[in-house]
Each structure stands twice: as C-alpha cells, then as structure tokens.
C-alpha positions as CSV (number, residue, x, y, z in Angstrom):
1,X,113.5,200.6,2.2
2,X,113.9,200.7,-1.6
3,X,111.7,197.6,-2.0
4,X,109.0,199.2,0.1
5,X,109.1,202.4,-1.9
6,X,109.0,200.6,-5.2
7,X,106.0,198.5,-4.0
8,X,104.2,201.6,-2.9
9,X,104.8,203.3,-6.3
10,X,103.5,200.1,-8.0
11,X,100.3,200.1,-6.0
12,X,99.8,203.9,-6.5
13,X,100.2,203.5,-10.3
14,X,97.8,200.6,-10.3
15,X,95.2,202.6,-8.5
16,X,95.6,205.5,-10.9
17,X,95.3,203.3,-13.9
18,X,92.0,201.8,-12.4
19,X,90.7,205.3,-11.8
20,X,91.3,206.3,-15.4
21,X,89.7,203.1,-16.6
22,X,86.6,203.5,-14.4
23,X,85.5,206.7,-16.2
24,X,85.5,205.1,-19.7
25,X,83.8,201.9,-18.3
26,X,81.0,203.9,-16.8
27,X,80.3,205.7,-20.1
28,X,80.4,202.4,-22.0
29,X,77.9,200.6,-19.8
30,X,75.1,203.1,-20.0
31,X,72.4,201.8,-17.7
32,X,74.5,199.1,-16.1
33,X,72.5,196.1,-17.5
34,X,75.5,194.9,-19.6
35,X,77.7,195.0,-16.5
36,X,75.3,192.8,-14.6
37,X,75.1,190.3,-17.4
38,X,78.9,190.2,-17.6
39,X,79.2,189.9,-13.8
40,X,76.7,187.0,-13.8
41,X,78.5,185.3,-16.6
42,X,81.8,185.6,-14.8
43,X,80.4,184.4,-11.5
44,X,78.7,181.4,-13.3
45,X,81.9,180.3,-14.9
46,X,83.9,180.8,-11.7
47,X,81.5,178.7,-9.6
48,X,81.4,176.0,-12.3
49,X,85.2,175.9,-12.5
50,X,85.7,175.8,-8.8
51,X,83.1,173.0,-8.4
52,X,84.6,171.1,-11.2
53,X,88.1,171.6,-9.7
54,X,87.0,170.1,-6.4
55,X,85.3,167.2,-8.3
56,X,88.5,166.5,-10.3
57,X,90.5,166.5,-7.1
58,X,88.3,163.9,-5.5
59,X,88.3,161.8,-8.7
60,X,92.1,161.8,-8.9
61,X,92.4,161.1,-5.1
62,X,90.1,158.2,-5.4
63,X,91.9,156.7,-8.4
64,X,95.3,157.1,-6.6
65,X,93.9,155.4,-3.5
66,X,92.4,152.6,-5.6
67,X,95.7,152.0,-7.5
68,X,97.6,152.0,-4.2
69,X,95.3,149.4,-2.7
70,X,95.1,147.2,-5.8
71,X,97.9,147.8,-8.3
72,X,96.5,145.2,-10.7
73,X,93.6,147.4,-11.5
74,X,95.6,150.4,-12.5
75,X,94.7,150.2,-16.2
76,X,91.0,150.1,-15.6
77,X,91.1,152.7,-12.9
78,X,93.1,155.1,-15.1
79,X,90.7,154.8,-18.0
80,X,87.7,155.3,-15.8
81,X,89.4,158.3,-14.1
82,X,90.2,159.9,-17.5
83,X,86.6,159.4,-18.7
84,X,85.3,160.9,-15.4
85,X,87.6,163.9,-15.7
86,X,86.4,164.5,-19.3
87,X,82.7,164.5,-18.1
88,X,83.6,166.8,-15.2
89,X,85.5,169.2,-17.5
90,X,82.5,169.2,-19.9
91,X,80.4,170.9,-17.2
92,X,82.8,173.8,-17.0
93,X,82.8,174.1,-20.8
94,X,79.0,174.1,-20.8
95,X,79.0,177.0,-18.3
96,X,81.5,178.9,-20.5
97,X,79.5,178.4,-23.6
98,X,76.3,179.6,-21.8
99,X,78.1,182.7,-20.6
100,X,79.3,183.5,-24.1
101,X,75.8,183.0,-25.3
102,X,74.4,185.4,-22.7
103,X,76.9,188.1,-23.3
104,X,77.3,188.0,-27.1
105,X,74.2,186.4,-28.7
106,X,71.1,187.3,-26.8
107,X,72.2,190.6,-25.3
108,X,71.6,192.9,-28.3
109,X,68.1,191.5,-28.8
110,X,67.2,191.8,-25.2
111,X,68.6,195.4,-25.0
112,X,66.4,196.3,-28.0
113,X,63.4,194.7,-26.3
114,X,63.7,196.7,-23.1
115,X,64.5,199.9,-25.1
116,X,68.0,200.4,-23.9
C-alpha cells in the first residue's frame, strides 16, 4: 500500500511540474513555429538513430554469423564490420548536425523573413 501511495504521489507531482512548465513554454514559443522546427528536428534525429540502430544490429549479426561459419576470416570480417559501423553511425551524426543547423543557425533569419 505504501508503494502504491508513493507512486501515486510521484505521478501527481510530475503532472503538476509539467503543468507549470507548459505555461512558460507557451509564452516562449509565440506563434508555435519554433516548436514545429524543434519537433521536426527531434523526429528526424530519432528516425535516423532508430534506422541506424537496426542497421548496426544487422551488421553485427552478419559479422558474427560469418565468423561462426569461417573462423579464419575473423580478422577481415571484424575490420569490415567496424568500417561499416562507422559509416552507419555517420548517418546519425549527419542528421544531428542538420537538426542543430535548422534550430540554431537558420531559424533567426527565417523568423525575420516571415516577420515573426
């Protein structure tokens, strides 16, 4: 019973904190355009990271299967796998850099252009 009560209090306090934060967020966003840009940047990085995570899983699985079938090629397969993982990770980093560019670099100029 004590655990349920403490969990309920935790959720209640979390909800109250979000309610207080929502008021200041609404005032800071103004017309909501900044919120949409930030949301798009977050979704872009999230989709890129999840896609790259799936690709990394397939890469490691393939390398492990190859090493299990032919242990003599473990050195070549490991080097190829690490190189492939670096290329896959670069895609996520490109998405992260693009989202930072959208949010921080071009946003003030675009906001001035539309008169916001």
